[in-house]
GULORO-378996 format. One record per residue (C-alpha): x, y, z. Coordinates in steps of 0.25 Angstrom, whole numbers, plus 5000, padded with zeros to 4 digits. Each point is the difference from the previous one (the first is absolute). Example, Ala and Ser with C-alpha at 12.3 -4.5 7.8 and 13.67 -1.06 7.14 Angstrom:
REC    u    v    w
REC 5049 4982 5031
REC 5006 5014 4998
This chain:
REC    u    v    w
REC 5002 5014 5050
REC 5005 4992 5012
REC 5011 4994 4993
REC 5006 5013 4997
REC 5000 5004 5014
REC 5007 4987 5004
REC 5011 5003 4990
REC 5002 5013 5007
REC 5001 4994 5014
REC 5008 4988 4996
REC 5013 5007 4997
REC 5008 4988 4997
REC 4997 4986 4995
REC 5004 4989 5009
REC 5012 4991 4998
REC 4997 4985 4996
REC 4995 4992 5011
REC 5005 4987 4995
REC 5008 4992 5010
REC 5014 5005 5002
REC 5010 4989 5000
REC 5010 5004 5011
REC 5014 4998 4997
REC 5008 4994 5011
REC 5013 5007 4997
REC 5006 5008 5011
REC 5003 5011 4991
REC 4985 5002 4998
REC 4994 5011 5009
REC 4988 4992 5002
REC 5008 4990 5007
REC 5005 5009 5010
REC 4986 5007 5002
REC 4994 4986 5003
REC 5011 4997 5010
REC 4997 5013 5007
REC 4985 4998 5000
REC 5001 4986 5006
REC 5010 5004 5010
REC 4993 5013 5004
REC 4984 4999 4999
REC 4999 5015 5004
REC 5010 5004 4990
REC 4997 5015 5001
REC 5012 5004 5010
REC 5009 4993 4990
REC 4996 5008 4988
REC 5015 5006 4998
REC 5004 4985 4997
REC 4989 4999 4990
REC 5001 5013 4993
REC 5013 4998 4992
REC 4994 4987 4995
REC 4987 5006 4993
REC 4999 5002 4986
REC 4988 5004 4991
REC 4995 4986 4997
REC 5004 4994 5013
REC 4987 5004 5007
REC 4991 4994 4989
REC 5008 4987 5001
REC 4998 4999 5015
REC 4985 5003 4999
REC 4999 4988 4990
REC 5007 4991 5010
REC 5000 5005 5014
REC 5005 4991 5012
REC 4985 5001 5005
REC 4988 5009 4997
REC 5003 5010 5011
REC 5015 5001 4998
REC 4997 5004 4985
REC 4991 5011 5004
REC 5008 5005 5011
REC 5012 5001 4991
REC 4991 5007 4990
REC 4996 5011 5010
REC 5014 5002 5004
REC 5005 5001 4986
REC 4988 5011 4997
REC 5008 5010 5009
REC 5011 5000 4990
REC 4997 5008 4987
REC 5012 4994 4993
REC 4995 4986 5001
REC 4987 5005 4993
REC 4991 4991 5008
REC 4988 5007 4994
REC 5003 4993 4987
REC 4995 4987 5008
REC 4987 5005 5005
REC 4992 4992 4990
REC 5008 4988 5002
REC 4998 5001 5015
REC 4985 5001 4998
REC 5000 4988 4991
REC 5008 4991 5010
REC 4990 5005 5011
REC 4988 4996 4992
REC 5006 4987 4996
REC 5003 4996 5014
REC 4986 5004 5005
REC 4994 4992 4988
REC 5008 4987 5003
REC 5001 5000 5015
REC 4989 5010 5004
REC 5009 5007 5010
REC 5007 5010 4991
REC 4994 5013 5006
REC 5001 4994 5014
REC 5015 4997 5000
REC 5002 5014 4993
REC 4992 5007 5012
REC 5008 4991 5010
REC 5013 5005 4993
REC 4996 5014 5002
REC 4996 4998 5015
REC 5014 4994 5002
REC 5007 5011 4994
REC 4992 5010 5008
REC 5004 4993 5013
REC 5014 5000 4996
REC 5000 5015 4998
REC 5003 4999 4985
REC 4995 5011 4991
REC 4990 4995 4990
REC 5001 5007 4986
REC 4987 5004 4993
REC 5003 4990 4989
REC 4996 4989 5010
REC 4986 5005 5000
REC 5000 5004 4985
REC 5002 4985 4998
REC 4989 4996 5009
REC 4990 5010 4994
REC 5002 4995 4986
REC 4999 4986 5004
REC 4987 5002 5008
REC 4994 5007 4988
REC 5004 4990 4990
REC 4995 4989 5009
REC 4986 5007 5000
REC 5001 5005 5014
REC 4999 5016 4998
REC 4995 5002 5014
REC 5012 4993 5006
REC 5009 5009 4991
REC 4993 5012 5006
REC 5002 4994 5014
REC 5014 4997 4997
REC 5003 5015 4996
REC 4993 5005 5013
REC 5009 4991 5009
REC 5013 5006 4994
REC 5000 5010 5012
REC 5000 4988 5010
REC 5013 4996 4994
REC 5006 5014 5000
REC 5000 5000 4985
REC 4998 5012 4992
REC 4994 4998 4986
REC 5007 5005 4988
REC 4995 5004 4987
REC 5000 4986 4994
REC 4991 4995 5012
REC 4991 5012 4999
REC 4998 4997 4985
REC 4998 4985 5002
REC 4988 5003 5010
REC 4995 5011 4992
REC 4999 4990 4988
REC 4993 4990 5009
REC 4989 5010 5004
REC 4998 5006 4986
REC 4998 4986 4995
REC 4990 4997 5011
REC 4992 5012 4997
REC 5003 5007 5013
REC 5004 5013 4994
REC 4996 5008 5013
REC 5010 4992 5008
REC 5011 5001 4989
REC 4999 5015 5000
REC 5001 5000 5016
REC 5012 4992 4999
REC 5006 5009 4990
REC 4998 5012 5009
REC 5007 4992 5011
REC 5012 4997 4990
REC 5001 5015 4998
REC 5000 5003 5015
REC 5012 4989 5002
REC 5008 5009 4990
REC 5000 4988 4990
REC 5001 5006 4986
REC 4990 4994 4991
REC 5006 4994 4986
REC 4994 4999 4987
REC 4994 4986 5004
REC 4993 5007 5012
REC 4993 5010 4991
REC 4997 4990 4989
REC 4993 4991 5010
REC 4992 5011 5006
REC 4996 5006 4987
REC 4996 4986 4995
REC 4991 4999 5013
REC 4994 5013 4997
REC 4997 4997 4985
REC 4994 4986 5004
REC 4990 5008 5010
REC 4996 5009 4989
REC 5007 5012 5007
REC 5008 5005 4987
REC 5001 5014 5005
REC 5006 4996 5013
REC 5009 4991 4992
REC 5004 5012 4991
REC 5003 5009 5012
REC 5009 4989 5006
REC 5007 4999 4986
REC 5003 5015 5001
REC 5005 4998 5014
REC 5009 4990 4995
REC 5006 5008 4989
REC 5001 5012 5009
REC 5008 4992 5010
REC 5011 4998 4989
REC 4996 4985 4998
REC 4999 4997 4985
REC 4989 4991 4996
REC 5004 4987 4993
REC 4993 4992 4989
REC 4991 4992 5010
REC 4995 5013 5007
REC 4997 5007 4987
REC 4992 4987 4995
REC 4992 5000 5013
REC 4996 5014 4999
REC 4997 4999 4985
REC 4991 4988 5003
REC 4993 5008 5011
REC 4997 5011 4991
REC 4994 4991 4990
REC 4991 4994 5010
REC 4996 5014 5004
REC 4996 5003 4986
REC 5010 5011 4998
REC 5007 4996 4987
REC 5006 5014 4997
REC 5007 5000 5013
REC 5005 4986 4997
REC 5006 5004 4987
REC 5006 5013 5006
REC 5007 4991 5011
REC 5005 4990 4989
REC 5006 5012 4993
REC 5006 5005 5013
REC 5006 4986 5002
REC 5007 4999 4987
REC 5006 5014 5002
REC 5006 4996 5013
REC 5007 4989 4992
REC 4992 4989 5008
REC 4996 4990 4989
REC 4987 4993 5000
REC 5001 4985 5000
REC 4990 4989 4995
REC 4993 5000 5013
REC 4998 5015 4999
REC 4994 4999 4986
REC 4991 4988 5004
REC 4995 5008 5011
REC 4997 5012 4991
REC 4993 4992 4989
REC 4992 4994 5011
REC 4996 5013 5006
REC 4996 5007 4987
REC 4991 4988 4997
REC 4993 5001 5014
REC 4998 5014 4997
REC 4993 4997 4987
REC 5012 5007 4992
REC 5001 4988 4991
REC 5005 5008 4988
REC 5011 5006 5008
REC 5004 4986 5005
REC 5000 4994 4986
REC 5009 5012 4995
REC 5009 4998 5012
REC 5002 4985 4997
REC 5003 5003 4985
REC 5010 5010 5004
REC 5007 4991 5010
REC 5000 4988 4990
REC 5009 5008 4991
REC 5009 5002 5012
REC 5001 4985 5002
REC 4989 4998 5010
REC 4993 4987 4999
REC 4985 4999 5003
REC 4998 4987 5007
REC 4988 4994 5007
REC 4999 5010 5011
REC 5000 5012 4990
REC 4990 4993 4991
REC 4991 4997 5012
REC 5000 5015 5004
REC 4997 5005 4985
REC 4989 4990 4999
REC 4994 5003 5013
REC 5001 5015 4997
REC 4993 4998 4986
REC 4988 4992 5007
REC 4999 5012 5010
REC 4997 5010 4989
REC 4991 4991 4993
REC 5009 4997 4988
REC 4996 4985 5001
REC 5004 4996 4985
REC 5014 5006 5002
REC 5002 4993 5013
REC 4997 4987 4993
REC 5009 5003 4989
REC 5012 5002 5010
REC 4997 4987 5006
REC 5000 4993 4987
REC 5014 5008 4997
REC 5005 4994 5013
REC 4996 4986 4996
REC 5007 5002 4986
REC 5013 5004 5007
REC 4999 4986 5008
REC 4998 5007 5013
REC 4992 4991 5009
REC 4989 5007 5008
REC 5000 4999 5015
REC 4989 5000 5010
REC 5000 5015 5001
REC 4999 5002 4986
REC 4988 4990 4999
REC 4993 5007 5011
REC 5002 5014 4993
REC 4994 4994 4987
REC 4988 4994 5008
REC 4998 5013 5007
REC 5000 5008 4987
REC 4991 4990 4993
REC 4990 5001 5011
REC 5001 5016 5000
REC 4997 4999 4985
REC 4987 4992 5003
REC 5007 4988 4993
REC 4997 4989 5010
REC 5001 4989 4990
REC 5014 5004 4996
REC 5004 5002 5015
REC 4995 4985 5003
REC 5008 4995 4988
REC 5012 5007 5005
REC 4998 4994 5014
REC 4999 4986 4993
REC 5012 5002 4992
REC 5008 5004 5013
REC 4996 4987 5007
REC 5002 4992 4988
REC 5015 5004 5000
REC 5001 4995 5014
REC 5000 5014 5007
REC 4992 5000 5013
REC 4991 5012 5001
REC 5002 5008 5013
REC 4989 5007 5008
REC 5003 5013 4993
REC 4997 4993 4986
REC 4987 4995 5005
REC 4996 5013 5005
REC 5002 5007 4987
REC 4990 4990 4994
REC 4990 5001 5011
REC 5000 5015 4998
REC 4997 4998 4986
REC 4988 4991 5003
REC 4995 5010 5011
REC 5002 5012 4990
REC 4991 4992 4990
REC 4990 4998 5010
REC 5003 4985 5001
REC 5000 4999 5015
REC 4997 4985 5001
REC 5011 4997 4991
REC 5009 5009 5008
REC 4997 4993 5013
REC 5002 4986 4994
REC 5014 5005 4995
REC 5003 5004 5015
REC 4998 4985 5004
REC 5009 4995 4989
REC 5012 5008 5006
REC 5002 4990 5011
REC 5002 4989 4990
REC 5014 5006 4996
REC 5005 5001 5015
REC 4996 5014 5000
REC 4990 5008 5008
REC 4991 5011 4998
REC 5006 5013 5005
REC 4995 5014 5004
REC 5000 5004 4986
REC 4991 4988 4996
REC 4990 5003 5010
REC 5000 5015 4997
REC 4998 4998 4986
REC 4988 4991 5003
REC 4994 5010 5010
REC 5002 5012 4990
REC 4993 4992 4989
REC 4988 4996 5009
REC 4999 5015 5005
REC 5000 5005 4986
REC 4988 4991 4997
REC 4993 5005 5012
REC 5002 4986 5007
REC 5004 5006 5013
REC 4995 4988 5009
REC 5008 4990 4992
REC 5012 5010 5001
REC 4999 5000 5015
REC 4999 4985 5000
REC 5013 4999 4992
REC 5006 5010 5010
REC 4997 4992 5012
REC 5005 4987 4993
REC 5013 5008 4997
REC 5002 5002 5015
REC 4996 4986 5003
REC 5011 4995 4991
REC 5010 5009 5007
REC 5002 5009 4988
REC 5002 5014 5005
REC 4992 5011 4992
REC 5007 5012 4995
REC 4996 5014 5000
REC 4995 4998 4985
REC 4992 4988 5005
REC 4993 5009 5011
REC 4999 5011 4990
REC 4992 4991 4990
REC 4991 4995 5010
REC 4997 5014 5006
REC 4998 5006 4987
REC 4990 4989 4996
REC 4992 5002 5013
REC 4999 5015 4998
REC 4995 4998 4985
REC 4988 4992 5005
REC 4997 5010 5011
REC 5005 4991 5012
REC 5008 5011 5006
REC 4999 4995 5015
REC 5006 4987 4996
REC 5011 5007 4992
REC 5003 5008 5013
REC 5001 4987 5008
REC 5010 4994 4989
REC 5008 5012 5001
REC 5001 4999 5015
REC 5003 4986 4999
REC 5011 5004 4991
REC 5005 5011 5009
REC 5000 4991 5013
REC 5007 4989 4993
REC 5002 4985 5004
REC 5006 5004 5014
REC 4990 5009 5007
REC 5009 5000 5012
REC 5011 5006 4993
REC 4991 5011 4994
REC 4995 5003 5014
REC 5014 5000 5006
REC 5005 5010 4990
REC 4988 5009 5000
REC 5000 5001 5016
REC 5011 5004 5010
REC 5011 5010 4999
REC 5006 4995 4987
REC 4987 5001 4992
REC 5002 4997 4986
REC 4988 5007 4992
REC 5007 5004 4987
REC 5013 4999 4992
REC 5007 5011 5007
REC 4998 4994 5014
REC 5004 4987 4995
REC 5013 5006 4994
REC 5003 5007 5014
REC 4998 4986 5007
REC 5010 4993 4990
REC 5010 5012 5002
REC 4999 4999 5015
REC 5002 4984 5000
REC 5012 5002 4991
REC 5006 5011 5009
REC 5000 4989 5011
REC 5006 4990 4991
REC 4987 4992 5000
REC 5001 4997 4985
REC 4994 4986 5002
REC 4988 5005 5007
REC 4997 5011 4989
REC 5002 4989 4990
REC 4990 4991 5007
REC 4990 5011 5002
REC 5000 5004 4985
REC 4999 4985 4995
REC 4989 4997 5010
REC 4993 5013 4994
REC 5002 4994 4986
REC 4995 4986 5004
REC 4988 5006 5008
REC 4993 5005 4988
REC 5001 5010 4989
REC 4999 5015 5004
REC 4989 5007 4992
REC 5006 5009 4990
REC 4995 5012 4993
REC 4993 4992 4989
REC 4992 4993 5011
REC 4995 5013 5006
REC 4997 5005 4986
REC 4991 4988 4997
REC 4993 5003 5013
REC 4998 5015 4997
REC 4995 4997 4986
REC 4990 4990 5006
REC 4995 5010 5009
REC 4999 5011 4990
REC 4993 4991 4990
REC 4989 4998 5010
REC 4999 5015 5004
REC 5006 4997 5014
REC 5009 5012 5000
REC 5001 5001 5015
REC 5006 4986 5000
REC 5009 5003 4989
REC 5006 5012 5007
REC 5001 4992 5013
REC 5009 4990 4993
REC 5008 5012 4993
REC 5003 5005 5014
REC 5003 4986 5005
REC 5011 4997 4990
REC 5007 5013 5003
REC 5000 4997 5015
REC 5007 4986 4997
REC 5011 5006 4992
REC 4995 4998 4986
REC 5000 5012 4990
REC 4988 5002 4991
REC 5004 5000 4985
REC 4994 5006 4988
REC 4990 4988 4999
REC 4995 5003 5014
REC 4997 5014 4997
REC 4994 4997 4987
REC 4990 4990 5006
REC 4996 5010 5010
REC 4999 5011 4991
REC 4991 4992 4990
REC 4991 4995 5012
REC 4998 5015 5005
REC 4996 5004 4986
REC 4990 4988 4999
REC 4995 5005 5014
REC 4998 5014 4994
REC 5011 5005 5010
REC 5007 5008 4990
REC 5007 5010 5009
REC 5005 4989 5009
REC 5006 4993 4987
REC 5007 5012 4996
REC 5005 5002 5014
REC 5006 4986 4999
REC 5008 5004 4988
REC 5006 5012 5007
REC 5003 4991 5012
REC 5007 4990 4990
REC 5008 5011 4994
REC 5004 5006 5014
REC 5005 4986 5004
REC 5010 4999 4988
REC 4991 4990 4992
REC 4999 5004 4985
REC 4986 4997 4995
REC 5001 4990 4989
REC 4994 5000 4987
REC 4988 4991 5004
REC 4997 5010 5011
REC 5000 5012 4990
REC 4991 4991 4991
REC 4990 4998 5012
REC 5000 5015 5003
REC 4997 5003 4986
REC 4989 4990 4998
REC 4993 5004 5013
REC 5001 5015 4996
REC 4994 4996 4986
REC 4988 4993 5007
REC 4998 5012 5008
REC 4999 5008 4987
REC 5013 5007 5003
REC 5008 4998 4987
REC 5008 5012 5002
REC 5005 4995 5014
REC 5003 4987 4993
REC 5009 5007 4990
REC 5007 5008 5010
REC 5003 4987 5008
REC 5006 4994 4987
REC 5009 5012 4998
REC 5004 5000 5015
REC 5004 4985 4998
REC 5009 5004 4987
REC 5006 5011 5008
REC 5005 4990 5011
REC 5010 4994 4990
REC 5014 5006 5000
REC 5002 5000 4985
REC 4987 5007 4998
REC 5000 5013 4992
REC 4991 5010 5009
REC 4999 5010 4988
REC 4994 4990 4991
REC 4990 4995 5011
REC 4996 5015 5003
REC 4997 5002 4985
REC 4991 4987 5000
REC 4993 5006 5012
REC 4997 5013 4993
REC 4995 4992 4988
REC 4990 4993 5009
REC 4996 5012 5007
REC 4997 5007 4987
REC 4991 4988 4996
REC 5009 4995 4990
REC 5000 4986 5004
REC 5004 4994 4987
REC 5013 5008 5000
REC 5003 4997 5015
REC 4998 4985 4997
REC 5008 5000 4988
REC 5012 5007 5007
REC 4999 4989 5011
REC 5000 4989 4990
REC 5013 5006 4993
REC 5007 4998 5014
REC 4994 4987 5004
REC 5000 4992 4987
REC 5015 5000 5000
REC 5001 4993 5014
REC 5002 4985 5000
REC 4990 4999 5012
REC 4989 5008 4993
REC 4988 5001 5010
REC 4986 5002 4992
REC 4992 5000 5013
REC 5000 5015 5003
REC 4995 5003 4985
REC 4989 4990 5002
REC 4996 5005 5014
REC 4999 5014 4994
REC 4992 4995 4988
REC 4990 4993 5009
REC 5000 5012 5009
REC 4995 5009 4989
REC 4990 4989 4997
REC 4995 5000 5014
REC 4999 5015 5000
REC 4992 4999 4987
REC 5011 5009 4993
REC 4999 4991 4987
REC 5008 5010 4991
REC 5012 4999 5009
REC 4999 4985 5002
REC 5000 4999 4984
REC 5012 5009 4999
REC 5008 4991 5009
REC 4995 4988 4992
REC 5004 5006 4987
REC 5014 5004 5005
REC 5003 4986 5005
REC 4996 4994 4987
REC 5009 5010 4993
REC 5012 4995 5009
REC 4996 4985 4997
REC 4997 4998 5014
REC 4989 4989 5002
REC 4988 5004 5009
REC 4996 4989 5009
REC 4987 4993 4998
REC 4993 5005 5013
REC 5004 5014 4997
REC 4995 4999 4986
REC 4987 4994 5004
REC 4998 5011 5011
REC 5002 5011 4989
REC 4991 4993 4991
REC 4989 5000 5011
REC 5002 5015 5001
REC 4999 5002 4985
REC 4987 4993 5000
REC 4994 5008 5012
REC 5004 5013 4992
REC 4993 4993 4987
REC 5013 5004 4992
REC 4999 4990 4989
REC 5013 5004 4993
REC 5008 4999 5013
REC 4993 4987 5003
REC 5003 4994 4986
REC 5015 5005 5002
REC 5001 4993 5013
REC 4993 4988 4996
REC 5008 4998 4987
REC 5013 5001 5009
REC 4995 4989 5009
REC 4998 4991 4989
REC 5013 5003 4994
REC 5007 4996 5013
REC 4990 4988 5001
REC 4995 5004 5014
REC 4988 4992 5005
REC 4987 5009 4998
REC 4987 4996 5007
REC 4990 4995 4990
REC 4989 5008 5005
REC 5008 5013 5000
REC 5005 4998 4986
REC 4986 4997 4995
REC 4994 5012 5006
REC 5011 5009 4994
REC 4999 4994 4986
REC 4984 5001 5001
REC 5002 5015 5003
REC 5010 5002 4989
REC 4991 4993 4990
REC 4988 5009 5004
REC 5009 5012 4997
REC 5001 5003 4985
REC 5013 5007 5001
REC 5006 4988 5007
REC 4995 4988 4992
REC 5012 4998 4992
REC 5009 5000 5012
REC 4991 4990 5007
REC 5001 4991 4988
REC 5015 5001 5000
REC 5000 4997 5015
REC 4993 4987 4998
REC 5010 4997 4988
REC 5011 5003 5010
REC 4994 4991 5010
REC 5000 4988 4990
REC 5014 5003 4996
REC 5006 5000 5014
REC 4994 4987 5003
REC 4986 5003 5007
REC 4990 4990 4997
REC 4990 5010 4994
REC 4989 4991 4999
REC 5000 4996 5014
REC 5003 5014 5005
REC 4990 5008 4994
REC 4986 5000 5005
REC 4988 4997 4990
REC 4996 5015 5001
REC 5014 5004 4996
REC 5001 4990 4989
REC 4987 5005 4995
REC 5004 5015 5000
REC 5014 4996 4993
REC 4993 4992 4989
REC 4990 5011 4998
REC 5010 5011 4999
REC 5009 4992 4991
REC 4988 4997 4991
REC 4996 5015 5000
REC 5014 5005 4996
REC 5001 4988 4991
REC 5013 4996 5006
REC 5008 4987 4996
REC 4998 4988 5008
REC 4985 5001 5002
REC 4997 4987 4993
REC 5008 4992 5010
REC 4992 5004 5012
REC 5003 4997 5014
REC 4994 4989 5008
REC 4991 4995 4989
REC 4992 5014 5000
REC 4993 5004 4988
REC 5007 5010 4991
REC 4990 5008 4992
REC 4996 5014 5003
REC 4985 4997 4999
REC 5002 4991 5012
REC 5008 5009 5009
REC 4993 5013 4997
REC 4987 4996 5007
REC 5007 4994 5012
REC 5008 5013 5001
REC 4988 5009 4998
REC 4992 4992 5010
REC 5010 5003 5011
REC 5005 5013 4996
REC 4994 5009 5011
REC 5003 4990 5010
REC 5014 4998 4996
REC 5003 5015 5000
REC 4997 5002 5014
REC 5004 4987 5006
REC 5014 4999 4994
REC 5003 5014 5005
REC 4995 4997 5014
REC 5007 4986 5000
REC 5013 5006 4996
REC 5000 5010 5011
REC 4994 4990 5010
REC 5011 4990 4997
REC 5011 5010 5002
REC 4995 5004 5014
REC 4998 4985 5005
REC 5014 4997 4994
REC 5007 5012 5006
REC 4995 4995 5014
REC 5012 4991 5000
REC 5009 5013 4999
REC 4996 5005 5014
REC 4988 5001 5009
REC 4999 5015 4998
REC 4998 4998 4985
REC 4990 4988 5001
REC 4992 5008 5010
REC 4999 5012 4991
REC 4997 4991 4988
REC 4988 4994 5007
REC 4995 5013 5005
REC 5001 5006 4986
REC 4993 4988 4993
REC 4988 5001 5010
REC 4998 5015 4998
REC 5002 4998 4984
REC 4988 4998 4991
REC 5004 4986 4996
REC 5003 4995 5014
REC 4987 5002 5007
REC 4992 4989 5005
REC 4988 4997 4990
REC 5006 5008 4989
REC 5003 4995 4986
REC 5008 4987 5000
REC 5007 5003 5013
REC 5015 5002 4999
REC 5005 5005 5013
REC 5009 4995 5011
REC 4996 4991 5011
REC 4986 4996 4995
REC 5004 4995 4986
REC 4994 4987 5001
REC 4986 5005 5005
REC 4999 5012 4991
REC 5005 4992 4988
REC 4989 4990 5001
REC 4990 5011 5002
REC 5005 5006 4987
REC 4997 4987 4993
REC 4986 5000 5006
REC 4998 5014 4995
REC 5002 4998 4985
REC 5015 4996 4999
REC 5004 4991 4989
REC 4999 4985 5003
REC 5013 4992 5001
REC 4998 4993 4987
REC 5000 5013 4993
REC 5014 5005 5005
REC 4996 5006 5013
REC 5013 5000 5007
REC 4994 5003 5014
REC 4996 4986 5002
REC 5014 4995 4997
REC 5008 5007 5010
REC 4994 5000 5014
REC 5012 5004 5009
REC 5005 5013 5002
REC 5015 5003 4998
REC 5003 4985 4996
REC 5004 4999 4986
REC 5006 4987 4994
REC 5015 5001 4995
REC 5002 5000 4985
REC 4999 4986 4993
REC 5012 4999 4991
REC 5001 4991 4988
REC 5013 4995 5004
């Protein structure tokens, strides 16, 4: 976007700087000008004799071939006072001459300052164009600090900056990411009664968008239009890109329509920016549609457009389409560049196709394109995501072979990968190596390391890293700012200090302070504080979490929805429900709207406390918070729920939600699980049926929880329905659980046919039935098939015999044992499995089993809770069937640990 701003502040292009062949004819005005300059070195008093000789192209010719360097610029300063000469057209030319002189003789800037000093001593008024040239030259030469210093020295030469000078210094400050100082300079500009132009607003809006302050950018855009200044194509493009970066597509479309209504036509740069913005938001279909519409209007999709679309397709996981677009690009004889190859490598890595990513990397090098550090970083990240940390570290060493060096992102990727694997000690070593190599860690680097330390419970070490981050690499600067009369403890105090320095004209000092703060280290952001708070909450240190919560507010940071959500969740875990609800009220009072994740958390915890009605009320409150919500419909849904008509309430909600693009299933599953936890099975089954009615897939975990509760209630019809649904969706069903269900159904005469059909369905959907069914289940299955003379008996399973006279004795021998044992196993498995749902349910399950007839120590077979192994072996000693006769107790010895389904394919 910088080139757009440069187009604004560079009003005119320079004339050609080719050597000017001076004519020697006395009729040529330059002849007379040279004569005057040679005769009068201080020619300013003789300006009347020069004025009538000046033409529009005379100044550019003189700058190209001056008698000497100083005289040429003195003449330029003098000519700048006359608007008719249009000296401002030669600004860029003067900048180029100054830079050329400085490059060739290393004295360009020195001679320029000497010229200014001489004019000051002679009492000559120096125009603002003189400093405009100097500011632009310093910035182009890479001396941004000198440019700011030059702007601050204008008052020493009694030179008042004009709008072009202000725009030039604002551009420098925005490009150097010193937005705070840029806004302070803008305030000074208004105090000098210097009216801002469209370029001024465009520069500042660009800076605000770059800093993620899109709302402030929109406010400034409105201020611009209210001031009577019409935005141009460049201004609209900057705002459009900012809205896309802020993921506000609808507002971007509205602004585009407004732009066309104002007869401000978008150009190629605008369309490229809009396509890129939609792709970054994940709105790839809209970007593709836009590109097709533009093609009909003559818009040519070139390599930049292809790169944006391919990157967007990779972002949303449409990997095959991205590959097809890359192939299309090759067919159109467009040569991929390093940027596009990097996008392809990153996309293949995200898809888990490391082999293709490596092939693409090899293709890149074979074509003579030298990979840069960013390209290596994409491949390193792919290795880290795949858990190949040694290969990733080896690739880091390879970077230096191509005249590149690992950068902050390289080390951050490795540190993040190590922390995800729990290798925090190794991550800390990489962090130390990073600092030794002079590579400065970013806030993301610190966040990754702090998060890793918190996850392994090293909270004190995490706090030390946080303090190191806060103090930075220059502790003396930190101490100086935090002490004395001008204490800087937060953003507000820093803004006040910068404003005071600008009021005094100390722009250079303000710039140096801000750049030193940036170089000193990274400032902890809200993400850093959220990571620490989450670590504290995870380890039940709520006092420490609230201490950090207060600390971040004292330092000028505003807690966001994630901060509050983390604290609310932590309070619920600590059984401090009233304080958690108080945090919700505090959040709303501070103008922060609870996000959908916070409402989901509130609903989940309410269900775990057996408060399903409260959970439903919270859901309704969330829906009411939307502006387009129909309150009458919500009220009607609430009435259905209050009357106990859960089925109709859920059906009405689904009719509303199913039409949305971003349909959220979570509230429905939370309510379903809530009814399960409250042992209100009928309501849970109604929700399950309504979801099926609307073709909404119930998640595997929710399905298993519902199955557990059906087992606890011994409702074999419901068990069969849920079990059949899980098979249709190819969910992983624990082996032990499915065997217990099938045994119970085989033992119940009305459900034998359904049990046999379930086994057939298991085989049809790809289960390895022979491996999945236990010997006892196989025996019961074959017996029932033989008794009912069903087809398929002769085939057998696992080599078992198939005749009724073989299965009947086995069945009868275990009949009484299996009746009681299957029932107790089914209930007991449910309780031990449900212990994963919440601590309360697990405790209730264990207590119930100990009180029940089948779970008592020394009882028949021993099927309950925590003493499963001991009681199981006791059962075998007291008459249980031996293992070789299908006694399944000896096969499974661990409570709640069931193998995943073994599929055929």
